[in-house]
C-alpha positions in Angstrom: -42.5 5.5 -50.3 -40.2 8.1 -48.6 -37.1 5.8 -48.7 -37.8 5.1 -52.4 -38.0 8.8 -53.3 -34.9 9.6 -51.3 -32.9 6.9 -53.0 -34.1 7.4 -56.6 -34.6 11.2 -56.8 -32.3 12.9 -54.3 -29.3 10.7 -54.1 -29.6 8.8 -57.4 -28.5 5.6 -55.7 -27.9 2.4 -57.6 -29.8 -0.2 -55.6 -27.6 -3.0 -56.9 -24.6 -1.4 -55.0 -26.4 -0.4 -51.8 -26.2 -2.8 -48.9 -29.5 -3.8 -47.5 -28.7 -2.4 -44.1 -28.4 1.1 -45.7 -31.7 0.8 -47.5 -33.4 -0.2 -44.3 -31.7 2.6 -42.2 -32.2 5.7 -44.3 -30.8 8.3 -41.7 -27.6 6.3 -41.4 -27.3 6.0 -45.2 -27.8 9.7 -45.7 -25.5 10.6 -42.8 -22.7 8.5 -44.3 -23.0 10.2 -47.7 -23.2 13.6 -46.2 -20.2 12.9 -44.0 -18.0 12.1 -46.9 -19.4 15.0 -48.9 -18.7 17.3 -46.0 -15.1 16.2 -46.1 -14.8 17.6 -49.6 -12.6 20.7 -50.2 -15.6 22.8 -51.1 -17.3 22.4 -47.8 -16.8 25.3 -45.4 -17.6 22.9 -42.5 -14.6 20.8 -43.3 -12.0 22.7 -41.1 -14.6 22.9 -38.3 -15.1 19.1 -38.4 -11.4 18.6 -38.4 -11.0 20.9 -35.4 -13.7 19.0 -33.6 -12.0 15.7 -34.3 -8.7 17.1 -33.1 -10.3 18.5 -29.9 -11.9 15.1 -29.1 -8.6 13.3 -29.9 -6.6 15.6 -27.6 -9.2 15.5 -24.9 -9.3 11.7 -25.0 -5.5 11.4 -24.9 -5.3 13.8 -21.9 -8.0 11.8 -20.1 -6.2 8.5 -20.7 -2.8 9.9 -19.6 -4.4 11.5 -16.5 -6.0 8.3 -15.3 -2.8 6.3 -16.0 -0.6 8.8 -14.1 -2.9 9.3 -11.1 -3.7 5.6 -10.6 -0.1 4.8 -11.2 1.0 7.4 -8.6 -1.6 6.1 -6.1 -0.5 2.5 -6.7 3.3 3.2 -6.3 2.9 5.2 -3.2 0.4 2.8 -1.7 2.7 -0.1 -2.3 5.7 1.7 -0.8 3.8 2.6 2.4 2.3 -0.9 2.7 5.7 -2.5 1.9 7.3 -0.5 4.8 4.6 -2.0 7.1 1.6 -4.0 6.2 -2.0 -3.8 5.2 -3.4 -4.6 8.7 -1.7 -4.6 12.1 -2.8 -6.6 15.1 -1.8 -5.1 18.4 -2.7 -4.9 22.1 -5.8 -2.9 22.9 -3.6 -1.1 25.4 -1.4 0.3 22.6 -1.5 4.0 22.0 -0.4 6.2 19.2 3.2 6.4 20.4 6.1 4.8 18.6 6.7 2.2 21.3 4.6 -1.0 21.0 3.1 -2.7 24.0 4.0 -6.4 24.6 1.7 -9.1 23.3 2.0 -12.8 23.6 3.1 -14.4 20.3 1.0 -17.5 21.1 -2.2 -16.5 19.3 -4.7 -18.8 17.6 -4.2 -16.9 14.3 -0.4 -17.1 14.2 1.2 -18.3 12.1 -1.6 -20.1 10.1 -3.8 -17.1 9.3 -2.0 -16.9 5.9 -4.0 -20.0 4.9 -7.1 -17.8 4.8 -8.0 -16.7 1.2 -6.9 -13.1 0.6 -4.1 -13.1 3.2 -0.7 -13.6 1.8 1.6 -13.3 4.9 1.8 -12.6 8.6 4.9 -11.6 10.6 5.8 -10.3 14.0 7.3 -6.9 14.8 8.1 -4.5 17.6 8.9 -0.8 17.6 10.7 1.5 20.0 12.0 5.0 19.9 15.7 5.6 20.4 18.6 8.0 19.9 21.3 7.1 17.4 24.7 8.6 18.2 27.9 8.9 16.1 31.1 10.8 16.7 29.6 13.8 14.8 25.9 14.0 15.8 22.8 12.5 17.3 19.3 11.9 15.9 16.0 10.6 17.1 14.9 7.4 15.3 12.3 4.7 15.5 13.7 1.2 15.7 11.6 -1.6 14.2 12.4 -5.1 15.3 11.7 -7.9 12.8 11.9 -11.6 13.1 12.9 -14.6 10.9 9.4 -14.6 9.4 9.9 -11.1 7.9 8.9 -10.7 4.2 11.8 -9.1 2.4 10.0 -8.7 -1.0 9.6 -5.0 -0.6 13.1 -4.3 0.8 14.8 -6.6 -1.6 15.5 -3.9 -4.2 15.5 -1.0 -1.7 18.7 -2.0 0.0 21.3 0.0 -2.0 24.3 -1.0 0.1 25.3 -3.8 2.3 23.0 -6.8 3.0 20.0 -8.0 4.9 19.9 -8.6 8.6 21.0 -12.1 9.8 17.9 -13.1 11.8 18.9 -16.8 12.3 21.0 -18.3 15.1 20.4 -18.7 18.8 21.3 -15.2 19.7 20.4 -11.8 18.2 23.3 -10.1 16.4 24.0 -6.4 17.1 23.2 -5.3 13.6 21.2 -2.5 12.0 19.8 -1.5 8.6 19.5 2.3 8.3 18.2 4.6 5.6 20.3 6.6 3.2 18.9 9.8 4.6 20.2 8.9 8.1 23.5 7.6 6.7 24.1 10.9 4.8 23.1 13.1 7.7 25.3 11.3 10.3 28.1 10.3 7.8 27.6 6.6 8.5 29.0 3.8 6.2 28.6 0.1 6.0 30.4 -1.7 9.0 30.5 1.5 11.1 29.7 1.2 14.8 26.9 3.3 16.2 25.4 3.7 19.7 21.7 3.5 20.3 20.1 4.8 23.5 16.7 3.4 24.4 14.4 4.9 27.1 14.2 2.5 30.0 11.7 3.2 32.8 14.1 1.6 35.4 17.5 2.8 34.2 16.5 6.0 32.4 18.5 5.0 29.2 19.9 1.7 28.0 22.7 1.8 25.5 23.9 -0.7 22.9 26.5 -0.7 20.2 25.5 -1.9 16.7 27.2 -2.5 13.5 25.5 -1.1 10.3 25.2 -4.0 7.8 22.8 -2.4 5.3 21.5 1.0 3.9 18.1 1.3 2.3 16.3 4.0 0.3 12.6 4.0 -0.4 12.0 7.6 -1.4 9.4 8.0 1.3 11.0 10.9 3.2 8.7 10.6 6.2 9.9 7.1 6.8 13.5 7.3 5.5 14.4 10.1 7.9 13.7 8.1 11.1 13.1 4.4 10.7 15.8 1.7 11.1 15.6 -2.1 11.3 17.1 -4.6 13.7 16.5 -8.1 15.1 13.3 -8.2 17.2 15.2 -10.1 19.9 17.1 -6.9 20.6 13.9 -5.1 21.5 12.5 -8.0 23.4 15.5 -8.0 25.7 15.7 -4.2 26.1 12.0 -4.0 27.0 12.4 -6.9 29.5 9.1 -8.2 28.3 9.8 -11.7 29.7 11.3 -12.9 32.9 15.1 -13.6 33.2 16.6 -15.1 36.3 19.6 -16.9 37.8 20.5 -19.1 40.7 23.5 -18.1 42.8 25.3 -20.8 44.8 26.9 -19.7 48.1 30.6 -19.9 48.4 30.3 -21.5 51.8 27.9 -23.8 53.6 25.8 -23.3 56.7 25.9 -26.3 59.0 26.9 -28.5 56.0 24.0 -27.3 53.8 24.4 -25.7 50.3 22.8 -22.2 49.9 20.9 -21.2 46.8 19.5 -17.7 46.0 17.2 -16.9 43.0 17.3 -13.5 41.3 14.7 -12.4 38.8 14.6 -9.5 36.3 12.1 -8.1 33.8 8.4 -8.8 33.7 6.1 -6.6 35.8 7.9 -7.1 39.1 6.5 -8.5 42.4 8.0 -11.9 41.6 6.8 -15.2 43.0 9.2 -18.1 43.5 8.0 -21.7 43.5 10.8 -24.1 44.5 11.0 -27.8 43.8 10.9 -28.2 47.6 7.4 -26.9 48.2 8.4 -25.9 51.8 10.6 -23.0 50.5 9.3 -19.6 49.3 10.7 -16.3 48.3 14.0 -15.8 46.5 16.2 -17.2 49.3 18.9 -18.0 50.1 17.6 -21.4 50.9 19.9 -24.2 52.2 19.8 -27.8 51.0 21.4 -31.0 52.1 23.2 -32.6 49.1 23.8 -36.3 49.5 23.6 -37.6 46.0 22.8 -36.4 42.4 20.3 -33.7 43.0 18.5 -31.2 40.8 17.0 -28.2 42.5 14.7 -25.9 40.5 12.6 -22.8 40.9 9.9 -21.3 38.8 9.7 -17.5 38.7 6.5 -15.7 37.8 5.1 -12.2 38.4 1.7 -10.6 39.2 0.8 -10.0 35.6 1.0 -13.6 34.6 4.1 -13.1 32.5 5.4 -16.3 31.0 7.3 -17.9 33.9 11.0 -18.7 33.8 12.4 -22.0 35.2 15.8 -22.2 36.8 17.5 -25.4 37.9 20.9 -26.6 39.1 22.2 -30.1 39.0 24.5 -31.1 41.9 26.9 -34.0 41.3 28.9 -34.8 44.4 32.6 -34.7 43.8 34.3 -38.1 44.5 31.1 -38.9 46.4 31.9 -36.1 48.9 29.1 -33.5 49.1 31.5 -31.5 51.3 33.1 -30.3 48.0 30.3 -27.9 47.6 31.0 -26.5 51.0 34.7 -25.8 50.4 35.6 -22.4 51.8 37.6 -21.6 48.6 34.7 -22.4 46.2 33.7 -19.5 44.0 30.1 -18.4 43.5 28.4 -20.3 40.7 25.5 -19.0 38.6 22.9 -20.9 36.7 21.2 -18.7 34.2 18.0 -19.4 32.2 17.2 -18.6 28.6 14.6 -16.1 29.7 11.0 -15.7 28.3 11.5 -12.5 26.3 11.1 -14.4 23.1 7.5 -15.2 24.0 6.4 -11.6 23.5 6.2 -9.3 20.5 4.9 -5.8 19.8 2.3 -7.0 17.3 1.5 -8.8 14.1 1.6 -7.4 10.5 -0.7 -8.9 7.9 -0.1 -8.6 4.2 -3.0 -9.1 1.9 -3.2 -10.3 -1.7 -5.3 -7.3 -2.8 -5.4 -3.8 -1.3 -9.0 -3.4 -2.6 -10.0 -6.0 0.0 -8.6 -4.0 2.9 -11.8 -3.0 4.7 -13.5 -6.3 4.2 -10.5 -8.3 5.5 -10.0 -5.9 8.4 -13.6 -6.6 9.5 -13.1 -10.3 9.1 -9.9 -10.4 11.2 -11.2 -8.1 13.9 -14.4 -10.2 14.4 -12.3 -13.2 15.1 -9.8 -11.8 17.5 -9.7 -12.5 21.2 -10.6 -9.8 23.8 -7.7 -7.4 24.4 -6.6 -7.3 20.7 -7.5 -4.8 18.0 -6.7 -4.2 14.4 -5.5 -1.1 12.6 -5.3 -0.6 8.8 -2.5 1.1 7.0 -4.9 3.9 6.1 -5.5 4.5 9.9 -1.8 4.5 10.6 -0.8 7.1 8.1 -4.0 8.9 7.2 -2.3 12.0 5.9 -0.7 10.1 3.0 -3.9 8.2 2.0 -6.0 11.3 2.3 -3.6 13.0 0.0 -3.8 10.1 -2.5 -7.6 10.1 -2.3 -7.6 13.9 -3.1 -6.0 13.0 -6.4 -9.2 11.3 -7.6 -10.9 14.7 -7.5 -8.2 16.1 -9.9 -8.9 13.3 -12.3 -12.7 13.9 -12.3 -12.1 17.6 -12.8 -9.7 16.9 -15.8 -12.2 14.4 -17.3 -15.1 16.8 -16.8 -13.2 19.7 -18.4 -12.0 17.6 -21.4 -15.5 16.3 -22.1 -17.0 19.8 -21.8 -14.5 21.3 -24.2 -14.9 18.4 -26.7 -18.7 18.5 -26.5 -18.7 22.3 -27.1 -16.5 21.9 -30.2 -18.6 19.0 -31.5 -21.8 20.9 -30.9 -20.4 23.8 -32.8 -19.4 21.6 -35.7 -22.9 19.9 -35.6 -24.6 23.3 -35.8 -22.5 24.4 -38.7 -23.3 21.1 -40.5 -27.0 21.8 -39.9 -26.7 25.3 -41.2 -24.7 24.1 -44.2 -27.5 21.5 -45.0 -30.5 23.8 -44.3 -31.7 23.3 -48.0 -31.4 19.6 -47.6 -33.3 19.7 -44.3 -36.1 21.7 -45.9 -36.3 19.3 -48.9 -36.5 16.3 -46.6 -39.2 17.9 -44.5 -41.2 18.8 -47.7 -40.9 15.2 -48.8 -42.5 14.0 -45.5 -39.6 13.2 -43.3 -40.1 13.8 -39.6 -37.8 16.1 -37.5 -36.6 13.1 -35.5 -35.5 11.1 -38.6 -33.6 14.2 -39.8 -32.1 14.7 -36.3 -30.9 11.1 -36.5 -28.9 11.9 -39.7 -26.9 14.6 -37.9 -26.5 12.6 -34.7 -24.9 9.9 -36.8 -22.6 12.5 -38.2 -21.7 13.6 -34.7 -21.1 10.0 -33.8 -18.7 9.8 -36.8 -16.8 12.8 -35.5 -16.7 11.5 -32.0 -15.6 8.0 -32.9 -12.9 9.3 -35.2 -11.6 11.6 -32.4 -11.7 8.7 -29.9 -9.7 6.5 -32.3 -6.9 9.0 -32.7 -7.0 10.0 -29.1 -6.7 6.4 -27.9 -3.8 5.8 -30.3 -1.9 8.8 -29.2 -2.7 8.5 -25.5 -1.9 4.8 -25.3 1.4 5.3 -27.2 2.5 7.9 -24.7 1.7 5.9 -21.6 3.5 2.9 -22.8 6.4 5.0 -23.9 6.6 6.4 -20.3 6.0 3.0 -18.7 9.0 1.4 -20.3 11.4 4.4 -20.7 10.7 6.5 -17.6 11.5 9.5 -19.8 9.6 12.0 -17.7 11.3 12.5 -14.3 10.1 13.8 -10.9 11.9 15.2 -7.9 11.8 12.3 -5.4 12.1 14.6 -2.4 8.7 16.2 -3.3 6.8 13.4 -5.0 8.3 10.2 -3.3 9.1 8.9 -6.8 11.9 9.6 -9.3 9.8 9.3 -12.4 6.2 9.7 -13.5 4.5 6.4 -12.7 2.0 4.7 -15.1 -0.7 2.2 -14.3 -2.3 0.7 -17.4 -5.7 -1.0 -16.9 -7.7 -2.0 -20.0 -10.9 -1.7 -17.9 -10.2 2.0 -17.2 -9.7 2.7 -20.9 -12.8 0.9 -22.0 -15.0 2.5 -19.4 -13.6 5.9 -20.3 -14.3 5.4 -24.0 -17.8 4.1 -23.4 -18.6 6.9 -21.0 -17.3 9.7 -23.2 -19.1 8.3 -26.3 -22.4 7.9 -24.4 -22.3 11.4 -22.8 -21.3 13.1 -26.0 -24.1 11.4 -28.0 -26.7 12.3 -25.4 -25.6 15.9 -25.3 -25.7 16.0 -29.1 -29.5 15.8 -28.8 -29.5 19.5 -27.7 -28.0 21.1 -30.9 -29.9 18.7 -33.1 -33.1 20.1 -31.6 -32.6 23.2 -33.8 -33.7 21.1 -36.8 -37.3 21.0 -35.5 -37.4 24.8 -35.7 -36.5 24.9 -39.4 -39.5 25.5 -41.7 -39.4 23.8 -45.1 -40.5 26.8 -47.1 -37.8 29.1 -45.8 -35.2 26.3 -45.7 -35.6 25.4 -49.4 -35.0 29.1 -50.2 -32.1 29.3 -47.8 -28.9 30.5 -49.4 
């Protein structure tokens, strides 16, 4: 009966032209008619509604832009930091927080096949060591990172602004470096220049080597660019004497017709042990052997820490079937050197994941499957100051979103109250005809929803346009020295935009229940006479 009175007497609706959905949903039907009527030029609520729509649109645009910028900033910085190292590092449990890595056997059950595990993209070896770089003009402390032939160049591919990558192939390590543009500018270094590097050596004090600069990189991460340089990991393996290197010295004269051999060992942990092919011999020598035919004499050198042993051997071939040739008084000393076992040790392993969001889960998985004496460290543990700073940006986004929603809700609530005041006569008439306060509140909640949705539409249109404009033009710039980036980064995720729209719409509609409660206080008698 109420719907029929409303349709016939109050709004004079032609039922033939009214959709069945509107007939069944009276509050929505009335709200739609009132909304269009409120947009008429005679309505004093019209500018208020437009201001509310504008407020919602600007608020929504600001929220979309804020999320896109902050998540883009976090993503770009995170990728740079991870690209410089890795998501997870496996190292010796004896390693400390210093820049020098402890030696670790490269023969591990997870290397190199751990990248077959779902979620792990790549694994590579590395080593680090502090050093001093010297030119004719100045000196500077640096951290040298040694990389191997398995190094992933994806990150550095577009960061090398001059020169080329390191040549990590071949039997011997080349004396090559890649330095940062920051170091190059400070020390006035160019491609192909020669520089001296001084490494701390517990036995010699300092070990020096001369390198050629083959590449210059620039990442924009000032904390890294000012001190990190790259070289072949075999350089650090040899400088650190992680393995055992030895040689056999052949005496220049004989003792009672016997050839003398003396073994010498370097590297490892010292306190060497020598196991000769002739088990009756021990120690480094010299030991004397009788050579009557083709003979190979070998010695295995090891140390107290079970460093990978080195094997030395010398093959004697009698000259013209006369072994006395080895005992000639004018014979020079001969040396037989080994390839050494430095290559069997690394400073650690870097693991690159497919997805940063899986960092903690993959860290737990890897750690639980490591042998005793090994540990893991995530990138967030290695550089906590950067990631703590990035996490703090989330609070800024929440504050911005909260403020924008608050401002928008206040404006929409004000508009809704004005609409209620403007329609006080109508509210009184509907109550007098038997309508409940809730059904009337629904009418104005629908009107608020109309304002909110209209504002969301224009806000999304403007905000999405701006973020795509910045994404493809990089129009808005940044000072890279302060922000690590040369332009405002943008990260566009549809899920973020959908969740933001859904959340704002839901919160706004729920909060609209408060101003609509005023309708229940309106008395029909006074409302009908309200002017």
